[in-house]
NUGUDREN-311631 format. One record per residue: residue number from 1; residue in three letters; chain; x, y, z of N, C-alpha, C, O, CB in turn. Coordinates in Angstrom, 3 decimals, padded with zeros to 6 digits. Glycine has a CB too. Layout:
+-----+------+-------+----------+----------+----------+----------+----------+----------+----------+----------+----------+----------+----------+----------+----------+----------+----------+
|  nr | rest | kette |      n_x |      n_y |      n_z |     ca_x |     ca_y |     ca_z |      c_x |      c_y |      c_z |      o_x |      o_y |      o_z |     cb_x |     cb_y |     cb_z |
+-----+------+-------+----------+----------+----------+----------+----------+----------+----------+----------+----------+----------+----------+----------+----------+----------+----------+
| NUM |  ALA |     A |        X |        Y |        Z |        X |        Y |        Z |        X |        Y |        Z |        X |        Y |        Z |        X |        Y |        Z |
...
+-----+------+-------+----------+----------+----------+----------+----------+----------+----------+----------+----------+----------+----------+----------+----------+----------+----------+
END
This chain:
+-----+------+-------+----------+----------+----------+----------+----------+----------+----------+----------+----------+----------+----------+----------+----------+----------+----------+
|  nr | rest | kette |      n_x |      n_y |      n_z |     ca_x |     ca_y |     ca_z |      c_x |      c_y |      c_z |      o_x |      o_y |      o_z |     cb_x |     cb_y |     cb_z |
+-----+------+-------+----------+----------+----------+----------+----------+----------+----------+----------+----------+----------+----------+----------+----------+----------+----------+
|   1 |  GLN |     A |  000.845 | -001.186 |  000.000 |  000.000 |  000.000 |  000.000 |  000.889 |  001.248 |  000.000 |  001.872 |  001.330 |  000.737 | -000.961 | -000.001 |  001.230 |
|   2 |  VAL |     A |  000.519 |  002.220 | -000.848 |  001.249 |  003.488 | -000.954 |  000.259 |  004.619 | -000.746 | -000.815 |  004.630 | -001.347 |  001.975 |  003.624 | -002.340 |
|   3 |  THR |     A |  000.609 |  005.551 |  000.086 | -000.177 |  006.768 |  000.283 |  000.589 |  007.934 | -000.292 |  001.778 |  008.104 | -000.022 | -000.497 |  007.005 |  001.784 |
|   4 |  LEU |     A | -000.099 |  008.743 | -001.092 |  000.519 |  009.888 | -001.754 | -000.106 |  011.174 | -001.245 | -001.330 |  011.294 | -001.183 |  000.372 |  009.785 | -003.287 |
|   5 |  VAL |     A |  000.726 |  012.127 | -000.884 |  000.244 |  013.417 | -000.386 |  000.894 |  014.528 | -001.202 |  002.113 |  014.697 | -001.196 |  000.555 |  013.590 |  001.140 |
|   6 |  GLU |     A |  000.039 |  015.290 | -001.911 |  000.540 |  016.386 | -002.746 |  000.568 |  017.689 | -001.966 | -000.180 |  017.874 | -001.007 | -000.322 |  016.545 | -004.003 |
|   7 |  SER |     A |  001.436 |  018.578 | -002.390 |  001.490 |  019.930 | -001.827 |  002.061 |  020.866 | -002.876 |  002.658 |  020.434 | -003.862 |  002.346 |  019.971 | -000.518 |
|   8 |  GLY |     A |  001.865 |  022.163 | -002.644 |  002.482 |  023.158 | -003.503 |  001.560 |  023.860 | -004.472 |  001.994 |  024.770 | -005.179 |  003.540 |  022.533 | -004.255 |
|   9 |  GLY |     A |  000.302 |  023.467 | -004.526 | -000.614 |  024.156 | -005.422 | -000.939 |  025.548 | -004.929 | -000.553 |  025.938 | -003.827 | -001.883 |  023.361 | -005.585 |
|  10 |  GLY |     A | -001.663 |  026.303 | -005.767 | -002.060 |  027.639 | -005.371 | -002.443 |  028.490 | -006.553 | -002.658 |  027.993 | -007.659 | -000.963 |  028.299 | -004.609 |
|  11 |  LEU |     A | -002.526 |  029.783 | -006.302 | -002.878 |  030.770 | -007.318 | -001.617 |  031.502 | -007.757 | -000.832 |  031.975 | -006.935 | -003.942 |  031.771 | -006.783 |
|  12 |  VAL |     A | -001.444 |  031.583 | -009.062 | -000.262 |  032.256 | -009.606 | -000.660 |  033.013 | -010.853 | -001.590 |  032.617 | -011.556 |  000.875 |  031.243 | -009.918 |
|  13 |  GLN |     A |  000.033 |  034.090 | -011.128 | -000.241 |  034.876 | -012.335 |  000.374 |  034.199 | -013.556 |  001.333 |  033.437 | -013.434 |  000.307 |  036.317 | -012.187 |
|  14 |  PRO |     A | -000.175 |  034.476 | -014.716 |  000.433 |  033.940 | -015.942 |  001.905 |  034.318 | -016.028 |  002.293 |  035.448 | -015.733 | -000.314 |  034.453 | -017.186 |
|  15 |  GLY |     A |  002.713 |  033.347 | -016.438 |  004.152 |  033.554 | -016.490 |  004.873 |  033.194 | -015.218 |  006.103 |  033.151 | -015.191 |  004.436 |  034.954 | -016.818 |
|  16 |  GLY |     A |  004.132 |  032.937 | -014.170 |  004.737 |  032.596 | -012.885 |  005.120 |  031.135 | -012.776 |  005.002 |  030.366 | -013.730 |  003.800 |  032.945 | -011.775 |
|  17 |  SER |     A |  005.581 |  030.769 | -011.592 |  006.065 |  029.408 | -011.351 |  005.455 |  028.835 | -010.089 |  005.113 |  029.556 | -009.151 |  007.589 |  029.386 | -011.251 |
|  18 |  LEU |     A |  005.328 |  027.515 | -010.091 |  004.936 |  026.760 | -008.906 |  005.716 |  025.460 | -008.902 |  006.138 |  024.959 | -009.944 |  003.397 |  026.494 | -008.874 |
|  19 |  ARG |     A |  005.894 |  024.931 | -007.708 |  006.548 |  023.629 | -007.577 |  005.620 |  022.713 | -006.789 |  005.321 |  022.968 | -005.623 |  007.949 |  023.757 | -006.875 |
|  20 |  LEU |     A |  005.178 |  021.664 | -007.427 |  004.342 |  020.661 | -006.772 |  005.226 |  019.538 | -006.237 |  006.176 |  019.105 | -006.889 |  003.273 |  020.102 | -007.752 |
|  21 |  SER |     A |  004.888 |  019.081 | -005.042 |  005.605 |  017.960 | -004.456 |  004.630 |  016.854 | -004.087 |  003.470 |  017.101 | -003.758 |  006.403 |  018.409 | -003.224 |
|  22 |  CYS |     A |  005.125 |  015.649 | -004.150 |  004.320 |  014.481 | -003.788 |  005.178 |  013.599 | -002.878 |  006.237 |  013.116 | -003.279 |  003.832 |  013.687 | -005.072 |
|  23 |  ALA |     A |  004.713 |  013.403 | -001.678 |  005.414 |  012.562 | -000.721 |  004.717 |  011.211 | -000.630 |  003.501 |  011.135 | -000.454 |  005.480 |  013.241 |  000.667 |
|  24 |  ALA |     A |  005.493 |  010.161 | -000.752 |  004.932 |  008.813 | -000.757 |  005.330 |  008.046 |  000.490 |  006.489 |  008.064 |  000.905 |  005.381 |  008.054 | -001.998 |
|  25 |  SER |     A |  004.368 |  007.383 |  001.071 |  004.670 |  006.472 |  002.169 |  004.706 |  005.057 |  001.612 |  004.260 |  004.809 |  000.492 |  003.621 |  006.599 |  003.323 |
|  26 |  GLY |     A |  005.229 |  004.154 |  002.384 |  005.306 |  002.778 |  001.912 |  006.684 |  002.437 |  001.396 |  007.544 |  003.305 |  001.249 |  004.285 |  002.537 |  000.835 |
|  27 |  SER |     A |  006.879 |  001.180 |  001.126 |  008.201 |  000.707 |  000.719 |  008.305 |  000.592 | -000.797 |  007.308 |  000.641 | -001.519 |  008.505 | -000.642 |  001.368 |
|  28 |  ARG |     A |  009.513 |  000.442 | -001.241 |  009.800 |  000.191 | -002.661 |  009.393 |  001.347 | -003.561 |  009.025 |  001.131 | -004.716 |  009.095 | -001.065 | -003.116 |
|  29 |  PHE |     A |  009.453 |  002.545 | -003.060 |  009.107 |  003.729 | -003.853 |  009.914 |  003.769 | -005.138 |  009.381 |  004.122 | -006.190 |  009.343 |  005.013 | -003.044 |
|  30 |  SER |     A |  011.179 |  003.416 | -005.071 |  012.070 |  003.530 | -006.230 |  011.632 |  002.640 | -007.392 |  012.053 |  002.860 | -008.527 |  013.493 |  003.177 | -005.827 |
|  31 |  LEU |     A |  010.808 |  001.654 | -007.127 |  010.377 |  000.736 | -008.172 |  009.168 |  001.247 | -008.959 |  008.834 |  000.709 | -010.014 |  010.053 | -000.601 | -007.565 |
|  32 |  TYR |     A |  008.529 |  002.270 | -008.447 |  007.304 |  002.766 | -009.060 |  007.600 |  003.778 | -010.170 |  008.542 |  004.564 | -010.073 |  006.408 |  003.399 | -008.000 |
|  33 |  THR |     A |  006.794 |  003.745 | -011.211 |  006.734 |  004.861 | -012.149 |  005.829 |  005.912 | -011.509 |  004.696 |  005.627 | -011.123 |  006.198 |  004.408 | -013.580 |
|  34 |  MET |     A |  006.348 |  007.118 | -011.409 |  005.597 |  008.212 | -010.800 |  005.143 |  009.182 | -011.881 |  005.830 |  009.383 | -012.883 |  006.449 |  008.943 | -009.734 |
|  35 |  ALA |     A |  004.003 |  009.766 | -011.667 |  003.462 |  010.660 | -012.688 |  002.595 |  011.729 | -012.050 |  002.110 |  011.587 | -010.928 |  002.655 |  009.873 | -013.727 |
|  36 |  TRP |     A |  002.417 |  012.800 | -012.800 |  001.447 |  013.837 | -012.467 |  000.396 |  013.865 | -013.567 |  000.714 |  013.893 | -014.756 |  002.135 |  015.237 | -012.301 |
|  37 |  PHE |     A | -000.852 |  013.858 | -013.147 | -001.987 |  014.035 | -014.031 | -002.670 |  015.344 | -013.643 | -002.436 |  015.885 | -012.563 | -002.977 |  012.819 | -013.948 |
|  38 |  ARG |     A | -003.510 |  015.838 | -014.532 | -004.315 |  017.000 | -014.188 | -005.700 |  016.862 | -014.796 | -005.905 |  016.189 | -015.806 | -003.640 |  018.297 | -014.667 |
|  39 |  GLN |     A | -006.638 |  017.525 | -014.142 | -008.009 |  017.521 | -014.633 | -008.600 |  018.909 | -014.478 | -008.744 |  019.424 | -013.369 | -008.865 |  016.476 | -013.886 |
|  40 |  ALA |     A | -008.940 |  019.502 | -015.611 | -009.573 |  020.810 | -015.631 | -011.086 |  020.614 | -015.610 | -011.580 |  019.550 | -015.982 | -009.129 |  021.632 | -016.880 |
|  41 |  PRO |     A | -011.818 |  021.631 | -015.177 | -013.286 |  021.506 | -015.128 | -013.868 |  021.131 | -016.481 | -013.565 |  021.765 | -017.492 | -013.916 |  022.812 | -014.645 |
|  42 |  GLY |     A | -014.693 |  020.112 | -016.496 | -015.354 |  019.689 | -017.720 | -014.489 |  018.900 | -018.674 | -014.917 |  018.580 | -019.783 | -015.870 |  020.861 | -018.416 |
|  43 |  LYS |     A | -013.272 |  018.580 | -018.255 | -012.367 |  017.843 | -019.130 | -011.931 |  016.541 | -018.476 | -012.050 |  016.361 | -017.264 | -011.143 |  018.697 | -019.481 |
|  44 |  GLN |     A | -011.426 |  015.645 | -019.304 | -010.924 |  014.380 | -018.789 | -009.559 |  014.567 | -018.132 | -008.810 |  015.490 | -018.455 | -010.838 |  013.343 | -019.913 |
|  45 |  ARG |     A | -009.264 |  013.676 | -017.215 | -007.949 |  013.694 | -016.588 | -006.897 |  013.324 | -017.630 | -007.084 |  012.382 | -018.401 | -007.895 |  012.722 | -015.374 |
|  46 |  GLU |     A | -005.800 |  014.061 | -017.651 | -004.751 |  013.800 | -018.619 | -003.393 |  013.669 | -017.940 | -003.120 |  014.295 | -016.916 | -004.713 |  014.903 | -019.663 |
|  47 |  LEU |     A | -002.555 |  012.839 | -018.544 | -001.195 |  012.676 | -018.066 | -000.377 |  013.898 | -018.450 | -000.364 |  014.302 | -019.613 | -000.561 |  011.390 | -018.633 |
|  48 |  VAL |     A |  000.306 |  014.485 | -017.477 |  001.145 |  015.652 | -017.724 |  002.607 |  015.238 | -017.921 |  003.258 |  015.642 | -018.884 |  001.026 |  016.653 | -016.561 |
|  49 |  ALA |     A |  003.104 |  014.422 | -016.987 |  004.505 |  014.007 | -017.035 |  004.670 |  012.749 | -016.219 |  003.929 |  012.504 | -015.267 |  005.445 |  015.124 | -016.516 |
|  50 |  SER |     A |  005.657 |  011.951 | -016.603 |  005.945 |  010.720 | -015.861 |  007.447 |  010.514 | -015.776 |  008.216 |  011.023 | -016.591 |  005.268 |  009.498 | -016.528 |
|  51 |  ILE |     A |  007.842 |  009.746 | -014.759 |  009.249 |  009.408 | -014.586 |  009.332 |  007.956 | -014.129 |  008.685 |  007.554 | -013.163 |  009.948 |  010.367 | -013.560 |
|  52 |  THR |     A |  010.133 |  007.186 | -014.837 |  010.245 |  005.762 | -014.527 |  011.184 |  005.534 | -013.357 |  011.817 |  006.463 | -012.855 |  010.732 |  004.983 | -015.748 |
|  53 |  SER |     A |  011.261 |  004.291 | -012.936 |  012.159 |  003.948 | -011.838 |  013.615 |  004.226 | -012.193 |  014.440 |  004.451 | -011.307 |  011.989 |  002.485 | -011.458 |
|  54 |  SER |     A |  013.930 |  004.211 | -013.471 |  015.304 |  004.478 | -013.904 |  015.548 |  005.945 | -014.217 |  016.654 |  006.329 | -014.598 |  015.631 |  003.648 | -015.117 |
|  55 |  GLY |     A |  014.508 |  006.770 | -014.054 |  014.683 |  008.203 | -014.220 |  014.322 |  008.756 | -015.591 |  014.535 |  009.937 | -015.861 |  016.069 |  008.543 | -013.932 |
|  56 |  TYR |     A |  013.780 |  007.912 | -016.451 |  013.375 |  008.393 | -017.781 |  012.096 |  009.212 | -017.635 |  011.138 |  008.784 | -016.993 |  013.161 |  007.197 | -018.781 |
|  57 |  THR |     A |  012.099 |  010.395 | -018.242 |  010.944 |  011.276 | -018.135 |  010.221 |  011.425 | -019.465 |  010.803 |  011.275 | -020.539 |  011.371 |  012.636 | -017.626 |
|  58 |  ASN |     A |  008.957 |  011.721 | -019.355 |  008.125 |  011.932 | -020.536 |  007.128 |  013.040 | -020.219 |  006.599 |  013.109 | -019.109 |  007.391 |  010.612 | -020.964 |
|  59 |  TYR |     A |  006.872 |  013.913 | -021.205 |  005.988 |  015.056 | -020.999 |  005.010 |  015.175 | -022.156 |  005.310 |  014.794 | -023.287 |  006.800 |  016.354 | -020.848 |
|  60 |  ILE |     A |  003.840 |  015.708 | -021.852 |  002.952 |  016.040 | -022.955 |  003.498 |  017.282 | -023.650 |  004.214 |  018.084 | -023.051 |  001.488 |  016.267 | -022.457 |
|  61 |  ASP |     A |  003.146 |  017.423 | -024.921 |  003.739 |  018.488 | -025.730 |  003.489 |  019.877 | -025.150 |  004.352 |  020.750 | -025.238 |  003.197 |  018.424 | -027.138 |
|  62 |  SER |     A |  002.334 |  020.082 | -024.569 |  001.964 |  021.430 | -024.123 |  002.791 |  021.926 | -022.937 |  002.769 |  023.119 | -022.635 |  000.503 |  021.457 | -023.754 |
|  63 |  VAL |     A |  003.516 |  021.040 | -022.263 |  004.312 |  021.469 | -021.114 |  005.809 |  021.300 | -021.336 |  006.611 |  021.687 | -020.485 |  003.898 |  020.699 | -019.887 |
|  64 |  LYS |     A |  006.184 |  020.737 | -022.451 |  007.616 |  020.535 | -022.732 |  008.354 |  021.877 | -022.741 |  007.903 |  022.852 | -023.342 |  007.810 |  019.809 | -024.094 |
|  65 |  GLY |     A |  009.484 |  021.895 | -022.068 |  010.265 |  023.116 | -021.977 |  009.827 |  024.035 | -020.859 |  010.522 |  025.001 | -020.546 |  010.198 |  023.846 | -023.259 |
|  66 |  ARG |     A |  008.679 |  023.749 | -020.245 |  008.178 |  024.592 | -019.144 |  008.142 |  023.831 | -017.818 |  008.390 |  024.405 | -016.758 |  006.775 |  025.118 | -019.476 |
|  67 |  PHE |     A |  007.833 |  022.547 | -017.886 |  007.718 |  021.729 | -016.675 |  008.896 |  020.769 | -016.587 |  009.389 |  020.275 | -017.601 |  006.380 |  020.947 | -016.659 |
|  68 |  THR |     A |  009.336 |  020.514 | -015.360 |  010.407 |  019.550 | -015.130 |  010.019 |  018.628 | -013.981 |  009.703 |  019.073 | -012.878 |  011.746 |  020.269 | -014.828 |
|  69 |  LEU |     A |  010.053 |  017.342 | -014.272 |  009.702 |  016.333 | -013.267 |  010.969 |  015.669 | -012.747 |  011.857 |  015.312 | -013.521 |  008.734 |  015.272 | -013.858 |
|  70 |  SER |     A |  011.045 |  015.506 | -011.427 |  012.211 |  014.857 | -010.832 |  011.760 |  014.009 | -009.653 |  010.663 |  014.188 | -009.124 |  013.269 |  015.905 | -010.384 |
|  71 |  ARG |     A |  012.616 |  013.091 | -009.254 |  012.304 |  012.239 | -008.103 |  013.528 |  012.114 | -007.209 |  014.669 |  012.192 | -007.664 |  011.825 |  010.840 | -008.563 |
|  72 |  ASP |     A |  013.256 |  011.917 | -005.929 |  014.309 |  011.691 | -004.944 |  013.941 |  010.398 | -004.218 |  013.104 |  010.395 | -003.315 |  014.460 |  012.918 | -003.936 |
|  73 |  ASN |     A |  014.565 |  009.327 | -004.616 |  014.215 |  008.027 | -004.046 |  014.620 |  007.902 | -002.577 |  014.025 |  007.122 | -001.832 |  014.868 |  006.922 | -004.849 |
|  74 |  ALA |     A |  015.609 |  008.652 | -002.169 |  016.026 |  008.608 | -000.765 |  014.981 |  009.240 |  000.144 |  014.854 |  008.875 |  001.313 |  017.367 |  009.316 | -000.587 |
|  75 |  LYS |     A |  014.235 |  010.197 | -000.411 |  013.222 |  010.903 |  000.377 |  011.802 |  010.490 |  000.017 |  010.839 |  011.009 |  000.582 |  013.373 |  012.390 |  000.191 |
|  76 |  ASN |     A |  011.671 |  009.563 | -000.917 |  010.338 |  009.125 | -001.360 |  009.484 |  010.289 | -001.850 |  008.308 |  010.396 | -001.504 |  009.616 |  008.406 | -000.225 |
|  77 |  THR |     A |  010.075 |  011.146 | -002.645 |  009.332 |  012.290 | -003.152 |  009.515 |  012.442 | -004.664 |  010.511 |  012.015 | -005.248 |  009.775 |  013.567 | -002.435 |
|  78 |  VAL |     A |  008.520 |  013.060 | -005.256 |  008.593 |  013.434 | -006.655 |  008.100 |  014.875 | -006.759 |  007.148 |  015.265 | -006.082 |  007.748 |  012.461 | -007.563 |
|  79 |  SER |     A |  008.751 |  015.657 | -007.605 |  008.439 |  017.077 | -007.705 |  008.219 |  017.474 | -009.148 |  008.852 |  016.949 | -010.064 |  009.552 |  017.919 | -007.092 |
|  80 |  LEU |     A |  007.315 |  018.404 | -009.327 |  007.026 |  018.947 | -010.646 |  007.251 |  020.452 | -010.594 |  006.464 |  021.188 | -009.999 |  005.567 |  018.608 | -011.098 |
|  81 |  GLN |     A |  008.319 |  020.895 | -011.214 |  008.608 |  022.330 | -011.311 |  007.889 |  022.871 | -012.541 |  008.116 |  022.415 | -013.662 |  010.157 |  022.604 | -011.392 |
|  82 |  MET |     A |  007.028 |  023.840 | -012.315 |  006.219 |  024.393 | -013.405 |  006.575 |  025.858 | -013.597 |  006.356 |  026.677 | -012.704 |  004.698 |  024.230 | -013.116 |
|  83 |  ASN |     A |  007.114 |  026.183 | -014.742 |  007.501 |  027.553 | -015.076 |  006.663 |  028.072 | -016.236 |  006.018 |  027.304 | -016.949 |  008.999 |  027.625 | -015.426 |
|  84 |  SER |     A |  006.682 |  029.354 | -016.406 |  005.955 |  030.002 | -017.513 |  004.518 |  029.506 | -017.570 |  004.021 |  029.117 | -018.627 |  006.660 |  029.735 | -018.863 |
|  85 |  LEU |     A |  003.877 |  029.525 | -016.448 |  002.516 |  028.982 | -016.371 |  001.530 |  029.797 | -017.193 |  001.644 |  031.016 | -017.320 |  002.054 |  028.929 | -014.924 |
|  86 |  LYS |     A |  000.560 |  029.082 | -017.742 | -000.459 |  029.685 | -018.586 | -001.837 |  029.418 | -017.984 | -001.995 |  028.471 | -017.213 | -000.374 |  029.136 | -020.032 |
|  87 |  PRO |     A | -002.821 |  030.221 | -018.315 | -004.180 |  029.978 | -017.798 | -004.674 |  028.567 | -018.112 | -005.414 |  027.981 | -017.322 | -005.154 |  030.999 | -018.381 |
|  88 |  GLU |     A | -004.276 |  028.029 | -019.240 | -004.724 |  026.684 | -019.608 | -004.076 |  025.584 | -018.769 | -004.444 |  024.416 | -018.897 | -004.434 |  026.436 | -021.065 |
|  89 |  ASP |     A | -003.127 |  025.939 | -017.921 | -002.555 |  024.967 | -016.976 | -003.427 |  024.828 | -015.730 | -003.175 |  023.966 | -014.887 | -001.129 |  025.386 | -016.573 |
|  90 |  THR |     A | -004.434 |  025.659 | -015.615 | -005.327 |  025.597 | -014.462 | -006.042 |  024.259 | -014.399 | -006.695 |  023.845 | -015.357 | -006.345 |  026.733 | -014.513 |
|  91 |  ALA |     A | -005.913 |  023.591 | -013.267 | -006.502 |  022.260 | -013.103 | -006.206 |  021.757 | -011.694 | -005.426 |  022.356 | -010.953 | -005.952 |  021.263 | -014.174 |
|  92 |  VAL |     A | -006.837 |  020.663 | -011.350 | -006.433 |  019.914 | -010.158 | -005.356 |  018.935 | -010.605 | -005.546 |  018.178 | -011.557 | -007.660 |  019.165 | -009.479 |
|  93 |  TYR |     A | -004.240 |  018.958 | -009.918 | -003.107 |  018.110 | -010.270 | -003.031 |  016.929 | -009.285 | -003.104 |  017.102 | -008.068 | -001.774 |  018.933 | -010.261 |
|  94 |  TYR |     A | -002.883 |  015.741 | -009.852 | -002.868 |  014.516 | -009.067 | -001.547 |  013.781 | -009.227 | -001.024 |  013.641 | -010.333 | -004.024 |  013.613 | -009.471 |
|  95 |  CYS |     A | -001.029 |  013.323 | -008.125 |  000.155 |  012.479 | -008.135 | -000.282 |  011.018 | -008.288 | -001.290 |  010.595 | -007.723 |  000.997 |  012.681 | -006.834 |
|  96 |  ASN |     A |  000.489 |  010.268 | -009.057 |  000.152 |  008.868 | -009.324 |  001.391 |  007.992 | -009.195 |  002.484 |  008.373 | -009.614 | -000.468 |  008.713 | -010.730 |
|  97 |  ALA |     A |  001.205 |  006.825 | -008.615 |  002.276 |  005.830 | -008.512 |  001.785 |  004.535 | -009.141 |  000.709 |  004.041 | -008.807 |  002.708 |  005.601 | -007.020 |
|  98 |  LYS |     A |  002.575 |  003.993 | -010.048 |  002.156 |  002.791 | -010.757 |  003.294 |  001.786 | -010.807 |  004.461 |  002.138 | -010.976 |  001.683 |  003.134 | -012.174 |
|  99 |  TYR |     A |  002.916 |  000.527 | -010.656 |  003.907 | -000.551 | -010.692 |  003.333 | -001.731 | -011.441 |  002.142 | -002.027 | -011.351 |  004.335 | -000.970 | -009.265 |
| 100 |  GLY |     A |  004.181 | -002.387 | -012.169 |  003.765 | -003.602 | -012.860 |  002.730 | -003.371 | -013.925 |  001.807 | -004.168 | -014.088 |  003.241 | -004.577 | -011.889 |
| 101 |  GLY |     A |  002.879 | -002.268 | -014.662 |  001.947 | -001.983 | -015.737 |  000.551 | -001.661 | -015.261 | -000.417 | -001.773 | -016.012 |  001.891 | -003.129 | -016.662 |
| 102 |  GLY |     A |  000.451 | -001.252 | -013.981 | -000.849 | -000.876 | -013.455 | -001.457 | -001.894 | -012.515 | -002.573 | -001.711 | -012.029 | -001.776 | -000.637 | -014.569 |
| 103 |  VAL |     A | -000.727 | -002.965 | -012.259 | -001.212 | -003.942 | -011.276 | -001.401 | -003.264 | -009.926 | -002.368 | -003.520 | -009.209 | -000.228 | -005.137 | -011.147 |
| 104 |  LEU |     A | -000.447 | -002.388 | -009.600 | -000.572 | -001.527 | -008.429 | -000.666 | -000.096 | -008.933 |  000.175 |  000.348 | -009.714 |  000.639 | -001.711 | -007.435 |
| 105 |  ASN |     A | -001.675 |  000.617 | -008.495 | -001.919 |  001.966 | -009.012 | -002.516 |  002.808 | -007.889 | -003.583 |  002.482 | -007.368 | -002.873 |  001.937 | -010.263 |
| 106 |  TYR |     A | -001.836 |  003.887 | -007.515 | -002.274 |  004.707 | -006.393 | -002.365 |  006.175 | -006.804 | -001.629 |  006.648 | -007.670 | -001.318 |  004.543 | -005.204 |
| 107 |  TRP |     A | -003.298 |  006.882 | -006.149 | -003.534 |  008.301 | -006.444 | -003.479 |  009.127 | -005.167 | -003.853 |  008.675 | -004.085 | -004.896 |  008.495 | -007.143 |
| 108 |  GLY |     A | -002.999 |  010.350 | -005.334 | -003.107 |  011.313 | -004.267 | -004.462 |  011.993 | -004.299 | -005.296 |  011.702 | -005.157 | -001.993 |  012.336 | -004.360 |
| 109 |  GLN |     A | -004.674 |  012.903 | -003.357 | -005.985 |  013.554 | -003.246 | -006.140 |  014.735 | -004.183 | -007.252 |  015.223 | -004.386 | -006.215 |  014.011 | -001.832 |
| 110 |  GLY |     A | -005.045 |  015.201 | -004.757 | -005.089 |  016.308 | -005.701 | -004.780 |  017.647 | -005.053 | -005.046 |  017.864 | -003.871 | -006.435 |  016.367 | -006.355 |
| 111 |  THR |     A | -004.214 |  018.533 | -005.852 | -003.933 |  019.892 | -005.395 | -004.304 |  020.865 | -006.512 | -003.988 |  020.635 | -007.679 | -002.429 |  020.054 | -004.986 |
| 112 |  GLN |     A | -004.976 |  021.948 | -006.143 | -005.473 |  022.892 | -007.137 | -004.370 |  023.854 | -007.572 | -003.653 |  024.428 | -006.752 | -006.670 |  023.674 | -006.581 |
| 113 |  VAL |     A | -004.262 |  024.009 | -008.887 | -003.380 |  025.015 | -009.479 | -004.256 |  025.954 | -010.306 | -004.966 |  025.517 | -011.212 | -002.245 |  024.351 | -010.363 |
| 114 |  THR |     A | -004.199 |  027.227 | -009.993 | -004.971 |  028.228 | -010.719 | -004.031 |  029.290 | -011.250 | -003.286 |  029.920 | -010.499 | -006.057 |  028.858 | -009.818 |
| 115 |  VAL |     A | -004.080 |  029.477 | -012.561 | -003.241 |  030.480 | -013.214 | -004.158 |  031.575 | -013.737 | -004.914 |  031.373 | -014.688 | -002.379 |  029.853 | -014.374 |
| 116 |  SER |     A | -004.078 |  032.727 | -013.103 | -005.003 |  033.806 | -013.437 | -004.417 |  035.135 | -012.996 | -003.684 |  035.223 | -012.011 | -006.382 |  033.577 | -012.781 |
| 117 |  SER |     A | -004.764 |  036.166 | -013.757 | -004.344 |  037.508 | -013.376 | -005.426 |  038.186 | -012.570 | -005.260 |  039.333 | -012.153 | -004.000 |  038.342 | -014.609 |
+-----+------+-------+----------+----------+----------+----------+----------+----------+----------+----------+----------+----------+----------+----------+----------+----------+----------+
END
């Protein structure tokens, strides 16, 4: 069992930055693929970025060059640095941990990110 707790959301002006963090409890954190998803009002949840156990990262096109995902296996944390934020980045952001192709799949409670002037 893995429990995920997100932090770092909030209100920011366009062009600003936020750093989301996800702290994981439980063992074998380093074996999980970690990811951030987001869901805007009236839209489906979408994958924003992921990082494998070996550190390979993947991003959706709309955030490439603006967002950076990293993990610290010693601290059981994963962080999403978000720069040059746009209003369309507004959403609830969810941390996800997946292992074994989804055999084990855990979600955090979500954190709101609002980009507005």
